[in-house]
N, C-alpha and C positions, 0 to 999 in steps of 0.2 A: 922667741915666744910668739905664739899665734894669738889672735884675738877671738874671743867667743862671740862678741857682740860689737858691731860697728854701725854707728849712725853718722851719716855724712850729708850735711846740707838739708836736713829734714825740715819741710815747710808745710804747714797746715793753717788755713785761715777760716775762722768762724766769724760770725757777725760782730762779736765783741772781744775777740782774742786772736792773736797771731803767734803761732810758733814759727819763728823766723830763722831759717837756716841753722838749725841746731846740729852740732857735731860732737861726738865723743866716742871713745873706744873702751871696751871692757876686756882685759886680758883673760885668756883661758885660765881656769882654776880659781877665778875670783868669785866672791859672793858680793852682790851689789844691792843696795837699796837706794831708791830715788827719794830725796827729801827736798822740800821747798815749800814756799807759801802756796796757799790755795790759788789755783789759776796759773801756776807757773809752767804747766805743760807736762807734768809727770805722766798723768793718765793718757794724754794725747799721744805722747811718745810711745808708751807701751802698746796702746791700742793700734797705732800705726804699724808697729813692729809685728804685731800678731795678725795683721790684716783685718782688724775689726772696723777700721775706718780707712778711707782712701786718702793717701797723702798727695799733696800737690807737687812736691819736688823733693829730691833727695834720694839717697840710697841707704837701704838698711840691709845688713848682712848678719845672719845668725849662724854660727858654726860654719863659716866660710860659704854660706849659701844665701843668695838673694831670694830664693823661692822657699816659702814656708810649706814644705811638703811633709808627708807623713813621717819620713825619716828624721827630719829636724824636730817636728812636734813631739816625737817619742823621747827626745833627749833634753827637753827643756821643761821647766816648771815655772808657773806664775801664780802669785797670790794677790788677788785684788782686795781692796778694802771694803768692797760691797759686792752685790750681785751685778754682773754684767749681762744677765739674761733678760729677755723681754719680760714685761709684766704679764702675769697670768690673768685671764679674764676673771672677774669676780664670780665666785660660786664654783669655779672649776677646781680649787684646791681640794675640797672634800671629794669631788668626783675623781680626781687623780689618785687620792689616797685610797678610795674604794676600789678603783681599778687595780692598784698595786696589790691590794689584799687578795683580789680574785684572779690576778694574772692576766686581766684583760688589757687591751690597749685602745687608744683613740687616735684618729688621724691628727697630724700636727696642726692642720688648719682649724680643728675644733678648739684646740688649746691656745694656739697662737694665731688668731685670725689675721688675714692680710691687712696691711695698713697699720700695723702696730709696730 
C-alpha cells in the first residue's frame, strides 16, 4: 500500500512554540482528522504541507510528490476551522460586493495592501 501523505522530521520554530521533528504517514484511501490540544501543531503541520508557511527542516510528500504543483493540488482537499485568507481592509467588503454585482474587478493591491 502506498502513502498519500508523509511527514518526516517536520520542524518549525515560533517565538513561543516549536514543532520538533514530527513524523507520521497516512496510507492512501484514508480519511484523516488531526485532533489535539490548542497549540499542539495541527495547523502548523497542515500549513507547512500546503506551502503556506516555510518549514525549517523535514520532508513532506503528498501523493508521492514533494512539490505541491497543480496536479497535486487538484487531487487534495483541505477544510480549515477558520479563514486563512488575509484580512480585508475595512470598508472594502461593501466595495467588493458592489463590484461583484456589476462584474467589475479591482487590483489585488487595492484589496490586500502590501505589508498585510
